[in-house]
Kinemage of the C-alpha trace (Angstrom):
@kinemage 1
@onewidth
@group {chain A} dominant
@subgroup {mainchain}
@vectorlist {calphas} color= white
{ca met a 1} P 54.731 123.768 176.313
{ca thr a 2} L 57.588 123.694 178.324
{ca his a 3} L 55.952 121.329 180.733
{ca met a 4} L 55.033 119.054 177.989
{ca lys a 5} L 58.581 118.686 176.613
{ca his a 6} L 59.743 118.049 180.252
{ca asn a 7} L 57.139 115.238 180.626
{ca arg a 8} L 58.370 113.568 177.487
{ca gln a 9} L 62.071 113.731 178.334
{ca ser a 10} L 61.304 112.225 181.722
{ca ser a 11} L 59.436 109.438 180.396
{ca ile a 12} L 62.412 108.230 178.191
{ca lys a 13} L 64.768 108.793 181.262
{ca lys a 14} L 62.671 106.578 183.568
{ca gly a 15} L 63.319 103.581 181.216
{ca glu a 16} L 59.944 103.256 179.486
{ca asn a 17} L 59.968 100.829 176.779
{ca glu a 18} L 58.963 103.390 174.136
{ca asn a 19} L 60.888 103.729 170.811
{ca leu a 20} L 62.223 107.311 170.219
{ca phe a 21} L 61.106 107.162 166.815
{ca ser a 22} L 57.535 106.548 167.532
{ca phe a 23} L 56.906 110.151 167.264
{ca phe a 24} L 58.073 109.920 163.454
{ca pro a 25} L 56.724 106.589 162.167
{ca asn a 26} L 56.540 107.569 158.578
{ca ala a 27} L 60.371 108.677 158.615
{ca val a 28} L 61.323 105.494 160.138
{ca glu a 29} L 59.565 103.303 157.601
{ca ala a 30} L 60.982 105.539 154.724
{ca arg a 31} L 64.720 105.454 155.988
{ca leu a 32} L 64.833 101.857 156.440
{ca pro a 33} L 67.261 99.983 154.001
{ca arg a 34} L 65.979 97.541 151.378
{ca gly a 35} L 65.243 94.177 152.820
{ca leu a 36} L 64.973 95.003 156.405
{ca thr a 37} L 61.712 94.828 158.510
{ca ser a 38} L 59.912 97.228 160.376
{ca thr a 39} L 60.048 96.607 164.231
{ca arg a 40} L 56.908 98.880 164.929
{ca glu a 41} L 54.707 97.421 167.391
{ca gly a 42} L 56.834 94.268 167.060
{ca glu a 43} L 55.493 93.230 163.659
{ca asn a 44} L 57.854 91.159 161.723
{ca glu a 45} L 56.653 92.683 158.296
{ca asn a 46} L 58.758 93.161 155.154
{ca leu a 47} L 59.148 96.909 154.032
{ca phe a 48} L 58.588 95.976 150.389
{ca ser a 49} L 54.969 94.942 151.374
{ca phe a 50} L 53.983 98.489 151.762
{ca phe a 51} L 55.168 98.816 148.059
{ca pro a 52} L 54.061 95.802 146.039
{ca asn a 53} L 53.657 97.642 142.649
{ca ala a 54} L 57.219 99.141 142.902
{ca val a 55} L 58.606 95.723 143.822
{ca glu a 56} L 57.179 94.059 140.898
{ca ala a 57} L 58.191 96.672 138.395
{ca arg a 58} L 61.994 96.387 139.422
{ca leu a 59} L 62.107 92.663 139.024
{ca pro a 60} L 63.989 91.495 135.887
{ca arg a 61} L 62.011 89.845 133.281
{ca gly a 62} L 63.292 87.215 131.113
{ca leu a 63} L 63.257 86.960 127.323
{ca thr a 64} L 60.347 85.348 125.498
{ca leu a 65} L 61.152 82.457 122.923
{ca val a 66} L 60.060 85.029 120.126
{ca glu a 67} L 62.494 87.693 121.452
{ca met a 68} L 65.268 85.261 121.811
{ca leu a 69} L 64.903 84.028 118.177
{ca val a 70} L 64.782 87.572 116.669
{ca thr a 71} L 67.835 88.461 118.705
{ca ile a 72} L 69.759 85.451 117.287
{ca gly a 73} L 68.535 86.122 113.799
{ca ile a 74} L 69.850 89.625 113.924
{ca phe a 75} L 73.198 88.648 115.473
{ca ala a 76} L 73.623 85.796 112.828
{ca ile a 77} L 73.023 88.465 109.831
{ca ile a 78} L 75.450 90.886 111.228
{ca met a 79} L 78.035 88.271 111.745
{ca val a 80} L 77.405 86.832 108.175
{ca thr a 81} L 77.821 90.354 106.612
{ca leu a 82} L 81.029 91.035 108.588
{ca val a 83} L 82.670 87.733 107.651
{ca asn a 84} L 81.732 88.203 103.893
{ca ser a 85} L 83.154 91.817 104.124
{ca ile a 86} L 86.406 90.448 105.623
{ca ile a 87} L 86.675 87.711 102.855
{ca ile a 88} L 86.115 90.234 100.042
{ca phe a 89} L 88.658 92.456 101.480
{ca tyr a 90} L 91.329 89.927 101.889
{ca arg a 91} L 90.583 88.536 98.205
{ca ala a 92} L 90.791 92.120 96.747
{ca asn a 93} L 94.048 92.700 98.623
{ca gly a 94} L 95.378 89.323 97.454
{ca val a 95} L 94.670 90.273 93.670
{ca ala a 96} L 96.142 93.747 94.191
{ca ile a 97} L 99.368 92.410 95.774
{ca glu a 98} L 99.702 89.680 93.065
{ca gln a 99} L 99.086 92.306 90.367
{ca ser a 100} L 101.711 94.562 91.820
{ca tyr a 101} L 104.158 91.732 92.045
{ca gln a 102} L 103.693 90.751 88.457
{ca ile a 103} L 103.931 94.467 87.347
{ca glu a 104} L 107.293 94.684 89.160
{ca ser a 105} L 108.453 91.556 87.753
{ca ala a 106} L 107.648 92.785 84.157
{ca arg a 107} L 109.436 96.121 84.813
{ca arg a 108} L 112.451 94.325 85.768
{ca gly a 109} L 112.016 92.245 82.652
{ca ile a 110} L 111.588 95.083 80.336
{ca glu a 111} L 114.673 96.814 81.852
{ca leu a 112} L 116.673 93.815 81.086
{ca leu a 113} L 115.374 93.470 77.568
{ca val a 114} L 116.198 97.225 77.018
{ca arg a 115} L 119.739 96.926 78.519
{ca asp a 116} L 120.348 93.923 76.049
{ca leu a 117} L 118.997 95.763 73.096
{ca arg a 118} L 121.215 98.811 73.813
{ca glu a 119} L 124.171 96.662 73.885
{ca ser a 120} L 123.486 94.872 70.675
{ca thr a 121} L 126.513 94.292 68.567
{ca tyr a 122} L 127.747 92.381 65.581
{ca gly a 123} L 127.847 88.600 66.232
{ca asp a 124} L 131.140 86.774 66.715
{ca asn a 125} L 130.473 85.279 63.234
{ca gly a 126} L 130.270 88.475 61.662
{ca ala a 127} L 126.428 88.554 61.709
{ca phe a 128} L 124.467 91.999 61.628
{ca pro a 129} L 123.303 92.969 64.924
{ca leu a 130} L 119.783 92.276 64.413
{ca ala a 131} L 118.935 88.662 63.013
{ca ser a 132} L 115.241 88.892 62.821
{ca ile a 133} L 112.501 91.245 63.968
{ca ala a 134} L 108.701 90.761 64.180
{ca ser a 135} L 105.715 92.465 66.447
{ca thr a 136} L 106.051 89.912 69.298
{ca ser a 137} L 109.682 88.531 68.810
{ca ile a 138} L 113.166 89.712 68.179
{ca thr a 139} L 116.586 88.016 67.640
{ca phe a 140} L 119.747 89.752 67.855
{ca tyr a 141} L 123.371 89.755 69.283
{ca ser a 142} L 124.566 91.351 72.355
{ca asp a 143} L 127.385 90.849 74.902
{ca thr a 144} L 124.936 90.531 77.830
{ca asp a 145} L 127.254 89.190 80.392
{ca arg a 146} L 130.223 91.713 79.486
{ca asp a 147} L 132.616 88.889 78.616
{ca ser a 148} L 133.685 90.394 75.129
{ca val a 149} L 131.703 87.567 73.373
{ca ala a 150} L 128.429 88.257 71.754
{ca glu a 151} L 125.750 85.953 72.654
{ca gln a 152} L 122.533 85.501 70.473
{ca met a 153} L 119.618 86.795 72.411
{ca his a 154} L 115.960 85.894 71.305
{ca tyr a 155} L 112.974 87.485 73.000
{ca glu a 156} L 109.473 85.904 72.124
{ca leu a 157} L 105.984 86.071 73.403
{ca ser a 158} L 104.845 82.515 73.858
{ca gly a 159} L 101.105 82.481 74.792
{ca thr a 160} L 101.083 84.849 77.945
{ca thr a 161} L 104.776 84.627 78.812
{ca leu a 162} L 107.520 86.685 77.484
{ca thr a 163} L 110.610 84.505 77.341
{ca arg a 164} L 114.313 85.201 76.936
{ca ser a 165} L 116.706 82.747 75.206
{ca val a 166} L 120.584 83.012 75.173
{ca val a 167} L 122.832 81.047 72.883
{ca asn a 168} L 126.673 81.227 73.405
{ca pro a 169} L 128.925 81.059 70.434
{ca ser a 170} L 130.758 77.585 69.949
{ca gly a 171} L 132.705 75.703 67.192
{ca asn a 172} L 135.317 76.567 64.572
{ca pro a 173} L 134.055 78.228 62.707
{ca ile a 174} L 132.222 80.178 65.228
{ca gly a 175} L 128.412 79.614 65.147
{ca tyr a 176} L 125.301 79.655 67.317
{ca ser a 177} L 123.975 76.019 67.034
{ca asp a 178} L 124.040 75.101 71.054
{ca ala a 179} L 120.857 74.714 72.679
{ca pro a 180} L 119.421 78.045 74.130
{ca ala a 181} L 119.165 78.735 77.889
{ca val a 182} L 115.438 79.953 78.130
{ca ser a 183} L 114.093 81.770 81.139
{ca pro a 184} L 110.775 83.892 81.521
{ca val a 185} L 110.836 87.505 81.505
{ca ser a 186} L 107.174 88.215 82.134
{ca thr a 187} L 103.970 86.451 82.744
{ca tyr a 188} L 100.187 87.453 82.466
{ca val a 189} L 101.361 89.445 79.052
{ca arg a 190} L 98.297 90.484 77.190
{ca asn a 191} L 99.607 92.003 74.131
{ca asp a 192} L 98.213 89.577 71.697
{ca glu a 193} L 94.788 89.834 73.402
{ca glu a 194} L 94.860 93.571 73.314
{ca gly a 195} L 96.365 93.742 69.687
{ca thr a 196} L 99.382 95.626 70.892
{ca pro a 197} L 102.816 94.978 69.585
{ca ile a 198} L 105.524 94.360 71.869
{ca phe a 199} L 108.146 95.589 69.479
{ca arg a 200} L 107.913 98.743 67.101
{ca tyr a 201} L 110.733 99.680 64.956
{ca tyr a 202} L 112.022 103.038 63.673
{ca asn a 203} L 114.725 104.205 61.145
{ca val a 204} L 116.902 107.142 61.400
{ca leu a 205} L 114.299 109.425 60.168
{ca gly a 206} L 111.977 108.477 63.103
{ca asn a 207} L 109.544 106.843 60.630
{ca glu a 208} L 108.068 103.454 61.899
{ca ile a 209} L 109.010 100.492 60.073
{ca ser a 210} L 106.303 98.310 59.023
{ca asp a 211} L 108.176 95.855 56.529
{ca tyr a 212} L 110.154 93.627 58.788
{ca asn a 213} L 112.495 93.016 55.677
{ca glu a 214} L 113.962 96.462 56.226
{ca ile a 215} L 115.900 95.207 59.149
{ca val a 216} L 119.001 96.898 58.327
{ca asn a 217} L 117.446 100.361 58.607
{ca val a 218} L 116.265 99.700 62.271
{ca val a 219} L 118.081 102.242 64.755
{ca phe a 220} L 115.452 102.681 67.381
{ca ile a 221} L 113.082 100.250 69.100
{ca lys a 222} L 110.013 100.913 71.312
{ca val a 223} L 108.941 98.362 73.797
{ca ser a 224} L 105.486 97.826 75.387
{ca leu a 225} L 104.245 95.245 77.787
{ca val a 226} L 100.532 94.750 78.726
{ca val a 227} L 100.173 92.978 81.941
{ca asn a 228} L 96.976 91.837 83.958
{ca ile a 229} L 96.753 88.599 85.928
{ca arg a 230} L 93.030 88.708 86.010
{ca pro a 231} L 91.498 90.180 82.873
{ca val a 232} L 87.817 89.732 83.972
{ca arg a 233} L 88.319 91.824 87.186
{ca ala a 234} L 89.624 95.111 88.249
{ca pro a 235} L 92.205 96.522 88.130
{ca glu a 236} L 92.492 96.796 84.306
{ca glu a 237} L 95.610 96.280 82.043
{ca phe a 238} L 98.719 97.852 83.064
{ca thr a 239} L 101.077 98.932 80.432
{ca leu a 240} L 104.859 99.170 80.635
{ca lys a 241} L 106.803 101.028 77.970
{ca ser a 242} L 110.483 101.760 77.033
{ca ser a 243} L 112.690 102.202 74.420
{ca ala a 244} L 116.214 101.563 73.047
{ca thr a 245} L 118.653 103.021 70.518
{ca leu a 246} L 121.077 100.530 68.857
{ca arg a 247} L 124.365 102.399 69.554
{ca asn a 248} L 126.822 99.949 68.073
{ca leu a 249} L 125.347 99.780 64.504
{ca arg a 250} L 127.776 100.816 61.508
{ca pro a 251} L 126.429 102.402 58.423
{ca gln a 252} L 125.045 100.028 55.838
């Protein structure tokens, strides 16, 4: 055994043209990197020729026409669904934002109305504080701008808009014949459609007054506004409520 090893080593030292790895042919071929050729016995043969099935299995395969059409169809369905969802989301948010704006506008309007009612007083021509009352309109006198002069105020539901009219006193003797300054208080008001009165009147005992000719007995007024910008779609009607006590009345 020792003699054999010595002969092998000496053959290498003598410069024989023999590859050291010839003793391990399988190890050499297994360790060759992909794409290099085996130099055993001078053959210029690609390493992958030993594994034809493995090479074919690893090569990428292109999509067929049917697979491409199916992929495009699925992608199109997903995109259409996503776009429709985004559109519905923004439309719903737009309606909600507009509804919130109208509700806030109605809230400010009803606050103005109640403030005017609480400041109601006798007209500069000596007229009773309440000139006329109804379920969707009211006329009264009030010093709305704090100038010690009582203006004639008129609130009325016209269609779906609650309006406010102001007439300043003029002339001698004093009267309220000038053209009124009209401004909207709230829009998209649906009291008529819902059968809900805007104004409800009560006497000193707390009993509701249904005969509007008993105007001198009114001491307390309840106000309700039903608002909805799109009645056919959610959200449903929003109702704002408030009330006012007529503080400046003298006993009749």
